C-alpha positions, 0 to 999 in steps of 0.5 A, spaced: 884 472 930 879 478 929 882 482 934 889 481 931 886 483 925 884 489 928 890 491 931 894 490 924 889 494 921 890 500 926 898 499 926 898 500 918 893 506 918 898 509 924 904 507 920 902 510 913 898 516 916 899 521 910 896 516 905 891 513 910 888 520 911 888 522 904 885 516 902 879 517 908 878 524 907 877 523 899 872 518 900 869 522 906 868 528 902 865 524 896 860 520 901 858 527 904 856 530 898 853 524 896 849 524 902 847 531 902 844 530 895 841 523 897 837 527 903 835 533 898 832 527 893 828 524 899 825 531 901 823 532 894 820 525 893 816 526 899 812 531 897 804 530 898 806 523 901 804 525 908 797 521 908 795 515 904 788 519 902 792 523 898 792 518 893 785 519 891 786 527 890 787 530 883 788 537 880 784 539 875 786 544 870 784 548 863 787 548 857 785 552 851 787 551 843 794 554 844 795 555 852 795 552 858 791 556 864 794 557 871 786 557 873 780 554 872 773 557 872 769 558 879 763 553 878 767 547 875 768 544 882 761 544 883 760 541 876 764 535 877 762 534 884 754 533 882 755 530 875 761 525 875 759 519 879 767 517 881 768 524 884 767 523 892 768 531 893 771 537 889 773 544 892 775 551 889 780 555 892 784 561 891 792 560 893 796 566 896 802 563 895 808 567 897 803 573 898 803 575 905 796 576 907 795 582 912 792 579 919 789 583 925 788 580 932 786 586 936 791 592 935 797 587 933 798 586 925 801 580 922 803 578 915 802 571 914 804 567 907 801 560 905 794 562 905 788 560 901 781 562 901 776 556 899 769 553 899 766 549 905 769 542 902 776 544 902 777 539 908 773 533 905 778 533 899 785 534 903 786 530 909 789 534 914 789 532 921 785 537 926 788 538 933 782 542 935 775 543 931 772 538 926 775 538 919 768 536 916 764 542 919 770 547 920 769 551 914 761 551 914 760 558 917 761 564 911 766 567 915 770 561 918 777 560 918 782 554 920 789 556 922 795 551 923 798 550 929 804 554 928 800 560 926 796 559 932 802 559 936 804 566 933 797 569 933 795 567 940 801 564 944 798 559 949 791 562 949 785 557 946 784 560 939 778 557 937 772 562 937 777 568 937 777 573 931 782 575 926 781 581 921 783 580 914 785 585 910 783 590 915 776 590 912 772 583 914 773 578 920 773 571 920 772 566 926 777 561 928 773 554 928 779 549 927 786 548 928 790 543 923 796 540 925 802 541 920 804 535 916 811 532 917 812 532 910 812 538 905 806 539 900 805 543 893 800 547 896 803 549 903 797 551 907 798 555 914 791 558 914 784 557 910 778 562 910 772 563 907 772 569 903 766 574 904 765 575 896 764 568 895 757 568 892 758 574 888 765 570 884 761 564 883 760 564 875 763 561 869 766 568 867 770 568 873 777 564 871 781 565 878 780 559 882 784 552 882 780 546 882 781 539 886 777 533 886 777 527 890 775 520 888 772 514 891 778 510 890 785 511 887 784 511 879 789 512 873 790 519 871 788 518 864 782 514 866 779 520 871 782 525 866 777 522 860 771 522 865 772 530 867 774 532 860 768 529 857 763 531 862 766 539 861 766 538 854 758 536 854 756 541 859 761 547 856 764 546 849 759 542 845 754 547 844 758 552 840 762 546 837 756 541 835 761 535 835 761 529 839 766 529 844 770 523 840 769 527 834 772 534 837 778 530 839 779 526 833 779 533 829 785 535 833 782 540 838 786 541 845 781 545 849 778 542 855 781 539 862 787 535 864 788 532 870 795 531 875 795 526 881 797 531 887 803 526 888 806 528 881 804 535 882 811 537 885 816 533 881 812 531 874 807 536 873 804 536 866 805 543 865 809 548 869 816 548 872 819 542 876 825 541 880 826 534 879 831 536 873 835 540 878 835 534 883 836 529 878 843 533 875 845 534 882 844 526 884 848 525 877 854 530 879 854 527 886 854 520 884 860 521 880 864 525 885 862 519 890 865 514 884 871 519 883 873 518 891 872 510 890 876 510 885 881 514 888 881 510 894 882 504 890 888 507 887 891 510 893 890 503 897 894 500 891 900 505 891 900 503 899 901 496 898 908 496 896 910 497 903 906 491 905 908 486 900 913 482 904 908 482 910 903 478 904 909 474 903 911 472 910 904 470 912 903 466 905 909 462 908 906 461 915 900 458 912 895 464 910 891 462 904 889 467 899 882 467 901 884 469 908 888 474 906 883 477 901 878 478 907 883 481 911 884 486 907 877 487 905 876 488 912 881 493 913 878 497 907 871 496 910 874 499 917 877 505 913 870 506 909 867 506 916 871 511 918 870 515 912 862 514 913 863 517 920 868 523 918 862 524 912 857 525 918 861 530 921 862 534 914 855 533 913 853 537 919 857 542 916 855 542 909 847 541 911 846 548 914 849 552 908 845 547 903 839 548 907 840 556 906 841 556 899 836 551 897 831 554 902 829 547 905 830 544 912 834 538 911 837 534 917 839 527 917 837 524 924 830 528 924 828 526 917 821 523 917 823 516 914 830 515 918 830 508 917 829 508 910 834 513 909 839 510 914 838 503 909 840 508 903 846 510 906 849 503 908 847 500 902 851 506 899 857 505 904 857 497 902 857 498 894 863 504 895 867 498 900 866 493 894 868 498 889 874 501 892 876 495 896 875 489 891 881 490 887 886 492 892 884 486 896 885 482 890 892 485 888 895 484 895 893 478 896 896 475 889 903 477 890 908 472 888 911 469 895 918 468 892 918 474 888 916 479 894 921 475 899 926 476 894 925 484 894 921 484 887 914 487 888 913 488 880 906 485 878 908 485 871 902 487 866 897 483 871 892 488 873 895 494 869 889 494 865 884 495 870 889 500 874 889 504 867 882 504 866 881 507 873 885 512 872 882 514 865 875 514 869 877 518 874 880 523 870 874 523 865 869 525 871 874 531 873 875 533 866 867 533 865 866 537 872 871 542 870 867 543 863 861 543 867 864 549 871 866 553 866 860 552 861 855 554 867 859 560 869 860 563 862 852 562 862 851 566 868 856 571 867 852 572 860 845 572 863 847 577 868 851 582 863 846 581 858 842 588 856 835 586 858 832 592 854 830 596 861 833 600 866 831 597 873 836 601 877 833 605 882 826 603 880 822 601 887 817 596 886 811 597 891 806 592 892 799 595 894 794 591 898 788 594 896 784 593 889 783 601 889 790 602 890 791 599 883 785 601 879 781 608 881 786 610 886 792 610 883 791 617 880 791 620 887 797 615 889 801 618 883 800 625 885 802 624 892 808 620 891 811 625 885 811 630 891 816 627 894 823 629 893 827 624 889 821 621 885 822 622 878 816 618 876 811 613 877 807 608 874 803 601 875 803 595 871 800 588 871 807 585 868 813 586 873 820 584 870 823 579 875 816 577 878 816 569 878 808 570 876 805 575 872 798 577 876 792 577 872 797 578 866 794 573 860 795 571 853 789 572 849 787 572 842 787 579 839 784 580 832 788 584 826 786 584 819 781 579 820 786 574 823 787 571 830 794 572 834 795 570 841 799 575 845 800 577 852 795 583 854 799 588 859 795 594 863 800 599 865 799 607 866 802 612 862 809 613 865 810 606 865 815 606 859 819 612 861 819 609 868 822 603 865 827 606 861 824 602 855 826 605 848 821 607 843 822 605 836 816 608 832 810 612 834 809 615 840 808 613 848 802 614 851 799 620 854 793 623 858 789 623 852 781 620 853 783 615 847 789 612 851 786 612 858 780 609 855 783 603 852 782 606 845 790 606 843 795 601 844 803 600 844 806 593 842 813 591 843 818 589 837 816 581 837 808 583 836 809 588 831 813 583 827 808 578 828 802 582 826 807 585 820 806 592 822 810 597 819 807 604 821 804 604 828 799 609 827 795 605 821 794 599 825 788 597 828 787 591 833 781 588 837 780 585 843 776 578 843 768 579 843 770 587 842 770 587 834 766 593 835 771 597 839 778 598 835 784 599 838 789 603 834 796 601 835 800 608 837 807 606 838 812 600 837 817 599 843 824 595 844 823 588 846 825 587 853 825 581 858 821 580 864 821 573 865 829 571 865 833 568 859 829 561 859 823 564 855 823 567 849 820 574 849 813 574 848 809 578 843 805 583 848 800 589 847 800 594 852 794 598 854 791 603 859 784 602 863 779 596 862 774 598 858 775 593 852 772 587 855 778 584 859 778 586 866 785 586 869 788 588 875 794 586 880 801 587 879 805 593 882 806 600 882 814 602 880 817 609 883 823 611 879 828 615 884 833 620 882 839 623 887 844 620 891 840 619 898 835 614 896 834 612 903 831 619 904 827 618 898 824 611 901 823 613 908 819 619 905 815 614 901 814 609 907 811 615 911 807 617 905 804 610 904 801 610 912 796 615 909 795 611 902 794 605 905 792 606 913 793 600 917 798 596 912 805 596 912 808 598 905 812 592 901 817 594 897 823 592 894 828 594 888 826 592 881 833 590 879 834 586 885 828 582 884 830 581 877 836 578 879 832 573 884 830 570 877 837 567 877 837 564 884 836 557 882 842 557 876 847 561 881 846 555 886 847 550 881 853 554 879 856 554 886 854 546 887 858 544 880 864 549 882 864 545 889 863 538 885 868 540 880 874 543 884 873 537 889 873 532 883 879 535 880 883 535 887 881 528 889 884 526 882 890 529 883 891 526 889 890 519 886 895 521 881 900 524 886 899 517 890 900 513 883 906 516 881 909 515 888 907 507 887 910 507 880 917 511 882 917 506 888 916 500 883 922 503 878 927 506 883 933 501 882 931 502 874 932 509 875 938 509 878 941 504 873 939 509 868 942 515 871 948 511 872 948 509 864 947 517 863 940 519 863 938 526 864 932 529 868 928 530 862 929 523 859 927 520 866 921 525 866 919 523 859 920 515 861 916 516 868 910 521 866 909 519 859 904 513 861 900 517 865 900 523 861 897 518 855 892 516 860 890 523 862 890 525 854 885 519 853 880 521 859 880 528 856 878 526 849 873 522 852 870 527 857 870 533 851 864 530 847 861 527 853 861 534 856 859 538 850 853 533 849 851 535 857 853 543 856 848 543 850 843 539 853 843 544 859 843 550 855 837 548 851 833 550 857 835 558 855 832 561 850 838 566 850 844 562 851 852 562 850 854 558 844 859 553 845 866 553 841 871 548 840 876 553 843 873 553 850 874 545 851 881 546 848 883 551 853 879 547 859 883 540 856 890 544 856 889 546 863 887 539 866 893 536 862 898 542 865 896 541 872 896 533 871 903 534 868 905 538 874 903 533 879 906 527 876 913 532 875 913 532 883 915 525 883 919 524 877 924 530 878 924 527 885 927 520 883 931 523 878 935 528 882 936 522 887 943 519 889 943 512 885 947 510 891 942 510 896 938 505 892 943 500 889 948 500 895 944 493 897 945 490 890 
């Protein structure tokens, strides 16, 4: 029996090759898209799950009354380790992130990312597996270094790295004491190299706030519980003396200053502060689910459209004794077989889509090489089962319930039975399609707005150079500037701690400036005199910096428009501000510059104070050197700069990029979302139109004799077109009316993430709605016109 059903299934698929191909292809595209996003979701949720001990690890961060600080104070880890009985161990680290640390092995030079300097207890907190060396003692030596297996292969090949020397920053040597195994799952703190810094002891003081602090507890604890413990401990040791209140009274008074805690396993997706990728993943998952749903609805509708050809088969089988239940399971089996083919085809599509997706999102997804293949296969099979039920249940019931007497007489109509569900499916499918089109248009318009909006500065032909040495950014900058200005094509040279386009502002902080006795929290940025000239930033009042003593020694400042408005400054030269703890050293505001955007369009432009030098209590360094180039032959100028850099920082290869390219990278995540939404949108509308095309054929097939009789009685093409198309167009219009408010709400929610955004207007949605209706009308018109111009004799001759 099963063999016979299998043969029947293959024969029907072959007889209806066109319908079957469209049916399976639509489902396969939806499944492939869903599986890609499912892989991505599993990848994102696997962060910091590579060892059970990570359940006991927490990151401790510090906040002020108004700000959240990216780093904590150097002795904080020791304070918590020595005084909190629940804390088993604690470590302080300085993570390099994307910064590439210069390394030397013999006469060979390398640049390595994912590096960090740490104290001796790092591996007592983070449970890395060691291939060589002892995790408990690997960092005990003051010049110790632990590298990952992949770094060991890069630096030493097949040689044994233990005991070998690696030179760091071309200034100090470290000895390799351990090789750690790269975890098979991702981590928020990617580690390829850990070393003990030689200046560790000199940095160990409470005024040094440049470390990240992690603790490991004796057993897993609720985040709220451990946060209360460490926050109260910190308050009693560091804040209480100045406040004179008990911890509870301090909190009851509404003060925010203190510590907060994140479980390490929550840091990537659900941090208490900072960016998270889970929102983007959730959006993509919803979109992929909607696309898969559209494919399932299309599958169901196409199956119903094709069922008219099998009505007599159903009637004959019922006469020969087949029960409704047997017919139901036969058709469900056929549909499940088609879904299984769709899954196989989706796997082929997946192999084509994954390389592109991996490249766009910077991940390494592979369905058959994932860390938990069994779980992923189970998820995929459950998804397939659900789609089989959604797409096959109604067609199987529809086919099995044909009236035997009617179909054997040639009457395949079902009256109004099932029509309500079919119409609901059509509406649902076009709601999804219209929603995608709305999303595509809104995302594209917002991206176009951001890419063409005036940023307030000119990054064109501005070269960004990242110095490796502290001296290059501070005392040695003057000599570097003079050297670079001698190169043909170099117009100006400047430095800044806040580089437009940088994802993270190195050593740029918000602090409380005092103006007329009141405190105002603003961003402090250190620059050189030619910064505003190099960036092409307009002066609104006062003057720019010059080489005078007051400018060069932090006795004068320039503020942006936002800062001037906050302070109420009308005339720049009449305003004086002071840095924290430096009330006796007034700084004169000598200029006001136009607001310019340094962090993209998600955040409001912040009030900023620009000064030169570090002679006002707050030391700031870092950032980059900016070089403004002129002329047509930029390559020649860049080559000359590269050659000059060999004498400026010998032993370090120059790291440079153009500023406008860097700023465009801030849009990278939004551009990826735009491409994904565009793909989903066009796919959804294509699937919907295929379903509409098939259902039109179904309706026309049911009403062929009626159309012929109407033509004989004098009906024209326009009359027949209106007769056949009005029901579909009414359903699509309902779908568009439902999609408009849903799309408006979703677009508005997404745009709330941008401080600078387009405004939604009714015409935008009206134009999209008209476009969807027009395309749908043209699709319906194909079959209606074909039926209207057909010869009535062909369908009436057997009557």
